[in-house]
DRENDO-1510 file (C-alpha; in Angstrom, 1 decimal, always signed):
<recs>
REC; n; res; u; v; w
REC; 1; UNK; +0.0; +0.0; +0.0 .
REC; 2; UNK; +1.2; +3.5; -0.9 .
REC; 3; UNK; -0.2; +6.5; +1.0 .
REC; 4; UNK; +0.6; +8.6; -2.1 .
REC; 5; UNK; -1.8; +6.6; -4.2 .
REC; 6; UNK; -4.5; +5.3; -1.8 .
REC; 7; UNK; -7.0; +4.4; -4.6 .
REC; 8; UNK; -4.6; +2.9; -7.1 .
REC; 9; UNK; -6.0; -0.2; -8.9 .
REC; 10; UNK; -4.6; -2.6; -11.5 .
REC; 11; UNK; -6.1; -5.7; -13.1 .
REC; 12; UNK; -4.1; -8.4; -15.1 .
REC; 13; UNK; -6.1; -10.6; -17.5 .
REC; 14; UNK; -4.9; -13.5; -19.6 .
REC; 15; UNK; -5.4; -17.2; -20.4 .
REC; 16; UNK; -4.3; -20.0; -18.1 .
REC; 17; UNK; -0.6; -20.4; -18.3 .
REC; 18; UNK; +0.0; -17.1; -20.1 .
REC; 19; UNK; +2.2; -15.8; -17.2 .
REC; 20; UNK; -0.2; -13.6; -15.2 .
REC; 21; UNK; +1.3; -14.6; -11.8 .
REC; 22; UNK; +4.9; -14.1; -13.1 .
REC; 23; UNK; +4.1; -10.7; -14.6 .
REC; 24; UNK; +2.3; -9.6; -11.5 .
REC; 25; UNK; +5.2; -10.7; -9.3 .
REC; 26; UNK; +7.6; -8.7; -11.5 .
REC; 27; UNK; +5.3; -5.6; -11.2 .
REC; 28; UNK; +5.2; -6.1; -7.4 .
REC; 29; UNK; +9.0; -6.4; -7.2 .
REC; 30; UNK; +9.3; -3.1; -9.1 .
REC; 31; UNK; +7.0; -1.4; -6.7 .
REC; 32; UNK; +8.8; -2.9; -3.8 .
REC; 33; UNK; +12.1; -1.3; -5.0 .
REC; 34; UNK; +10.2; +2.0; -5.2 .
REC; 35; UNK; +9.3; +1.7; -1.5 .
REC; 36; UNK; +5.7; +0.5; -1.8 .
REC; 37; UNK; +4.6; -2.1; +0.8 .
REC; 38; UNK; +3.0; -5.2; -0.6 .
REC; 39; UNK; +0.0; -7.2; +0.8 .
REC; 40; UNK; -0.7; -10.3; -1.2 .
REC; 41; UNK; -3.7; -12.7; -1.0 .
REC; 42; UNK; -2.5; -15.9; -2.5 .
REC; 43; UNK; -5.5; -18.1; -3.6 .
REC; 44; UNK; -3.4; -21.0; -4.9 .
REC; 45; UNK; -0.6; -21.1; -2.3 .
REC; 46; UNK; +2.1; -20.9; -5.0 .
REC; 47; UNK; +3.7; -17.5; -4.2 .
REC; 48; UNK; +7.0; -18.2; -2.5 .
REC; 49; UNK; +9.3; -15.2; -1.8 .
REC; 50; UNK; +11.5; -16.7; +0.9 .
REC; 51; UNK; +14.6; -15.3; -1.0 .
REC; 52; UNK; +13.6; -11.8; +0.2 .
REC; 53; UNK; +14.5; -12.8; +3.8 .
REC; 54; UNK; +12.6; -12.7; +7.1 .
REC; 55; UNK; +13.2; -9.0; +7.6 .
REC; 56; UNK; +11.3; -8.2; +4.4 .
REC; 57; UNK; +8.9; -11.1; +3.9 .
REC; 58; UNK; +6.2; -12.6; +6.0 .
REC; 59; UNK; +3.8; -15.4; +5.0 .
REC; 60; UNK; +0.6; -16.4; +6.9 .
REC; 61; UNK; -1.4; -19.5; +6.3 .
REC; 62; UNK; -5.2; -18.9; +6.6 .
REC; 63; UNK; -7.9; -21.5; +7.0 .
REC; 64; UNK; -6.2; -24.1; +9.2 .
REC; 65; UNK; -6.9; -24.9; +12.8 .
REC; 66; UNK; -3.6; -23.5; +13.8 .
REC; 67; UNK; -4.6; -20.1; +12.3 .
REC; 68; UNK; -7.4; -18.9; +14.6 .
REC; 69; UNK; -9.6; -16.0; +13.4 .
REC; 70; UNK; -11.9; -14.2; +15.9 .
REC; 71; UNK; -14.9; -12.8; +14.0 .
REC; 72; UNK; -15.4; -10.4; +16.8 .
REC; 73; UNK; -12.1; -8.6; +16.3 .
REC; 74; UNK; -12.4; -4.8; +16.5 .
REC; 75; UNK; -11.8; -3.5; +13.0 .
REC; 76; UNK; -13.8; -0.3; +13.1 .
REC; 77; UNK; -13.4; +2.9; +14.9 .
REC; 78; UNK; -17.1; +3.4; +15.6 .
REC; 79; UNK; -18.8; +0.9; +17.9 .
REC; 80; UNK; -22.0; +0.9; +15.8 .
REC; 81; UNK; -20.2; +0.0; +12.7 .
REC; 82; UNK; -18.3; -2.7; +14.6 .
REC; 83; UNK; -21.5; -4.3; +15.9 .
REC; 84; UNK; -23.0; -4.3; +12.4 .
REC; 85; UNK; -19.8; -6.0; +11.1 .
REC; 86; UNK; -19.9; -8.6; +13.8 .
REC; 87; UNK; -23.6; -9.3; +13.1 .
REC; 88; UNK; -22.9; -9.7; +9.4 .
REC; 89; UNK; -20.0; -12.1; +10.1 .
REC; 90; UNK; -22.2; -14.2; +12.4 .
REC; 91; UNK; -24.8; -14.5; +9.7 .
REC; 92; UNK; -22.2; -15.8; +7.3 .
REC; 93; UNK; -21.3; -18.4; +9.8 .
REC; 94; UNK; -24.9; -19.5; +10.0 .
REC; 95; UNK; -25.5; -18.3; +13.6 .
REC; 96; UNK; -28.6; -16.4; +12.6 .
REC; 97; UNK; -30.9; -15.9; +9.6 .
REC; 98; UNK; -31.2; -12.1; +9.9 .
REC; 99; UNK; -34.5; -12.2; +11.8 .
REC; 100; UNK; -35.5; -8.9; +13.5 .
REC; 101; UNK; -35.5; -10.4; +17.0 .
REC; 102; UNK; -32.2; -12.3; +16.4 .
REC; 103; UNK; -30.6; -9.1; +15.3 .
REC; 104; UNK; -32.0; -7.2; +18.2 .
REC; 105; UNK; -30.6; -9.8; +20.7 .
REC; 106; UNK; -27.2; -9.9; +19.0 .
REC; 107; UNK; -27.1; -6.1; +18.9 .
REC; 108; UNK; -27.9; -6.0; +22.7 .
REC; 109; UNK; -25.3; -8.6; +23.4 .
REC; 110; UNK; -22.5; -7.1; +21.3 .
REC; 111; UNK; -23.0; -3.6; +22.7 .
REC; 112; UNK; -22.8; -5.1; +26.2 .
REC; 113; UNK; -19.5; -6.9; +25.3 .
REC; 114; UNK; -17.8; -4.1; +23.3 .
REC; 115; UNK; -18.8; -1.1; +25.4 .
REC; 116; UNK; -16.7; -1.8; +28.5 .
REC; 117; UNK; -13.5; -2.2; +26.5 .
REC; 118; UNK; -14.1; +0.4; +23.7 .
REC; 119; UNK; -11.2; +2.8; +23.3 .
REC; 120; UNK; -9.1; +0.7; +25.7 .
REC; 121; UNK; -6.1; -1.5; +24.9 .
REC; 122; UNK; -8.1; -4.6; +25.8 .
REC; 123; UNK; -8.5; -7.8; +23.8 .
REC; 124; UNK; -11.7; -8.1; +21.9 .
REC; 125; UNK; -14.5; -10.4; +23.1 .
REC; 126; UNK; -14.6; -14.0; +21.9 .
REC; 127; UNK; -17.6; -16.1; +20.6 .
REC; 128; UNK; -17.5; -17.8; +24.0 .
REC; 129; UNK; -18.3; -14.5; +25.6 .
REC; 130; UNK; -21.2; -14.0; +23.3 .
REC; 131; UNK; -22.4; -17.5; +23.9 .
REC; 132; UNK; -22.2; -17.0; +27.7 .
REC; 133; UNK; -24.1; -13.7; +27.4 .
REC; 134; UNK; -26.8; -15.4; +25.3 .
REC; 135; UNK; -27.1; -18.2; +27.8 .
REC; 136; UNK; -27.7; -15.7; +30.6 .
REC; 137; UNK; -30.2; -13.8; +28.4 .
REC; 138; UNK; -32.3; -17.0; +28.2 .
REC; 139; UNK; -32.6; -17.0; +31.9 .
REC; 140; UNK; -33.6; -13.3; +32.0 .
REC; 141; UNK; -36.2; -13.6; +29.2 .
REC; 142; UNK; -39.7; -12.5; +30.1 .
REC; 143; UNK; -41.4; -13.9; +27.0 .
REC; 144; UNK; -41.4; -17.3; +25.4 .
REC; 145; UNK; -40.5; -15.8; +22.0 .
REC; 146; UNK; -37.4; -14.0; +23.3 .
REC; 147; UNK; -36.4; -17.1; +25.3 .
REC; 148; UNK; -36.8; -19.4; +22.2 .
REC; 149; UNK; -34.8; -17.0; +20.0 .
REC; 150; UNK; -32.0; -16.6; +22.5 .
REC; 151; UNK; -31.9; -20.4; +23.0 .
REC; 152; UNK; -31.6; -20.8; +19.2 .
REC; 153; UNK; -28.7; -18.4; +19.1 .
REC; 154; UNK; -27.0; -20.1; +22.0 .
REC; 155; UNK; -27.3; -23.5; +20.3 .
REC; 156; UNK; -25.9; -22.1; +17.0 .
REC; 157; UNK; -22.9; -20.5; +18.8 .
REC; 158; UNK; -22.1; -23.8; +20.6 .
REC; 159; UNK; -20.2; -25.2; +17.6 .
REC; 160; UNK; -17.8; -22.2; +17.7 .
REC; 161; UNK; -17.2; -22.6; +21.5 .
REC; 162; UNK; -16.7; -26.3; +22.0 .
REC; 163; UNK; -17.6; -27.9; +18.7 .
REC; 164; UNK; -15.9; -28.6; +15.4 .
REC; 165; UNK; -15.3; -25.0; +14.6 .
REC; 166; UNK; -13.9; -23.9; +18.0 .
REC; 167; UNK; -10.2; -24.3; +17.0 .
REC; 168; UNK; -10.6; -22.0; +14.1 .
REC; 169; UNK; -13.1; -19.4; +15.5 .
REC; 170; UNK; -13.1; -19.9; +19.2 .
REC; 171; UNK; -9.8; -18.3; +20.1 .
REC; 172; UNK; -8.2; -14.9; +19.7 .
REC; 173; UNK; -6.8; -14.2; +16.2 .
REC; 174; UNK; -3.2; -15.4; +16.2 .
REC; 175; UNK; -2.2; -14.1; +12.8 .
REC; 176; UNK; +0.0; -11.1; +12.6 .
REC; 177; UNK; -1.8; -8.1; +11.1 .
REC; 178; UNK; +0.8; -5.5; +12.1 .
REC; 179; UNK; +2.1; -5.5; +8.5 .
REC; 180; UNK; +5.6; -4.8; +9.8 .
REC; 181; UNK; +7.3; -6.4; +6.8 .
REC; 182; UNK; +7.5; -4.8; +3.4 .
REC; 183; UNK; +5.9; -7.9; +1.8 .
REC; 184; UNK; +3.0; -9.6; +3.6 .
REC; 185; UNK; +1.5; -12.7; +2.0 .
REC; 186; UNK; -1.7; -14.3; +3.2 .
REC; 187; UNK; -2.1; -17.8; +1.8 .
REC; 188; UNK; -5.8; -18.5; +1.5 .
REC; 189; UNK; -5.5; -21.7; -0.5 .
REC; 190; UNK; -6.7; -23.8; +2.5 .
REC; 191; UNK; -10.0; -22.0; +2.8 .
REC; 192; UNK; -13.1; -24.1; +2.0 .
REC; 193; UNK; -14.0; -24.0; -1.7 .
REC; 194; UNK; -17.1; -22.2; -2.8 .
REC; 195; UNK; -19.3; -25.3; -3.2 .
REC; 196; UNK; -18.0; -27.0; +0.0 .
REC; 197; UNK; -18.5; -24.1; +2.5 .
REC; 198; UNK; -19.1; -20.9; +0.6 .
REC; 199; UNK; -20.4; -18.9; +3.6 .
REC; 200; UNK; -17.5; -20.1; +5.8 .
REC; 201; UNK; -15.0; -19.0; +3.1 .
REC; 202; UNK; -16.7; -15.6; +2.7 .
REC; 203; UNK; -16.7; -15.1; +6.5 .
REC; 204; UNK; -12.9; -15.9; +6.7 .
REC; 205; UNK; -12.1; -13.7; +3.7 .
REC; 206; UNK; -14.2; -10.8; +5.1 .
REC; 207; UNK; -12.6; -10.8; +8.5 .
REC; 208; UNK; -9.2; -11.2; +6.9 .
REC; 209; UNK; -9.6; -8.2; +4.7 .
REC; 210; UNK; -11.1; -6.2; +7.6 .
REC; 211; UNK; -8.1; -7.0; +9.8 .
REC; 212; UNK; -5.7; -6.0; +6.9 .
REC; 213; UNK; -7.5; -2.7; +6.4 .
REC; 214; UNK; -7.3; -2.0; +10.1 .
REC; 215; UNK; -3.6; -2.8; +10.0 .
REC; 216; UNK; -3.1; -0.3; +7.2 .
REC; 217; UNK; -5.1; +2.4; +9.0 .
REC; 218; UNK; -2.9; +1.9; +12.1 .
REC; 219; UNK; +0.3; +2.2; +10.2 .
REC; 220; UNK; -1.0; +5.5; +8.6 .
REC; 221; UNK; -1.8; +7.0; +12.0 .
</recs>
C-alpha cells in the first residue's frame, strides 16, 4: 500500500498459463524497489518469496486450525459499525438468519460486550463470551418468544465454542496483522472452496480483509 496513491488499482487478465502470476510478481517487485509495501492474498498457495529474507517477507497461512480467526475482532473505529460488522459475520457463519429479534438480541449482546472495552487496549470479546451472554439472556427472558430465540442463538454458537469450529473461530486471532514487513503474503488456498463451504469461506475472507484494512489504518496514523 502506498499512501501517495490510496486508490490505485490494476487488473491483469490472460489465459491460463499465459504468465499472469509471473508478470504480477515482476510488477510487485518493481513497486517494492520504489518503497511500496505489498499485501498479497495468495489463492493458490504458490507465491514463495523466501529469497527476500525474514526481515522483508512474512507469510501467513489462513484456513487451518492453527490459524485462529476471531470474527469479533475490533476492526472499526465506531462501535455501531463494529456491531454491524460482527452481526454480518455471524450471519455468514450460520449463527442467525437475519430475523428482527435475532438481530436485536445480538445487537444488545455485542453492545454489552464491546462497550466496557471500547477505546481501551483490551483484547476483543470471543464467541465464547457472546455464547455466555446469550445463555444468561435465556434465563432473563420474560417472554417465550425471546427465550426461544435466545436459545436458538445459544445453540448455534455452541459449535464455535466447543464444537468442530472452535479451534478456528473460538480463540483470539493469532495471525500477525501489524504489517511490519515490506511484503506480507496471506495464503488462502486452504479455505473451503465455494461449493463446500461458501459462507465459511466468505466469512474468513471478510474478517481477513477487515483486519488487513485495520492494520493499514494503524500504520497510517
